[in-house]
N, C-alpha and C positions, 0 to 999 in steps of 0.2 A: 846193636851197639850198647844199649842199656842193660841187656840181660846179663852181662859179665860184671856189672858194678856191684859193690858191696852195699849193704843197707845204708852205711854212712854216705857213700858216694851218691846213692839215689836221693837221700835226704838233703845232701848238699845241693844237688840240682834243683830240688823242690824249693829249697831255701832261697836260691837266686830268683826263682819265679815269684815267690811270695813277696820278697823284698821289692821287686819291680812293681807289683800291684800296690803295695803299701805306699811306696814313693809316688806312684802315679796318683793315688787318691789324695795324698798330702799336697802335691803340686797343684792338683785340680781343685783344691779347696774343699774337698769332701771329708778330709780327716785332719784334725789338728796336729801340729808338729809334735807335741808332747805324746799324743796317743800313738803316732807313727813310731816314734822313738821307743816307746814301751813295747809295742808289738814286735819290732825288730829285735829289741833286747831279749824278749822272751823266746823268739825263734833261735837266737844265738845260744841261749842257755840250753834249749832242747838239743841243738846240734852238738854242743860240747858234751852233753850227757851221753848221747848216742856214741860219740867218738870214744869217750872214756870207756864205755861198755865194750865196744869193739876191741879196744886195746887190751882190756882185761881178758878177753876171750882169745887173744893172740892174733887178731886180724890186723895186719899191717896195711896201711894205705898204699896202694899200688900207684906210684907217681907216674908210671908210663901212660896211664889213661889220660893224664892231664898235660902231657908233653914235657914233663920234667925229667931230667936225667941226672 
């Protein structure tokens, strides 16, 4: 399933996992809300940078992997 994903799509899946961990830590009182926000913001920046790089290389996002038509 994951072998056919682009680098962006793999990073997007990892992004979701990381956000879940950060939110869990924040909800559990192990991470301050501002720190959680900053960490998620940084992850979004990384994701946007990778996406921009892929678009410049001509790699379009295949929406069929996500159930969009």
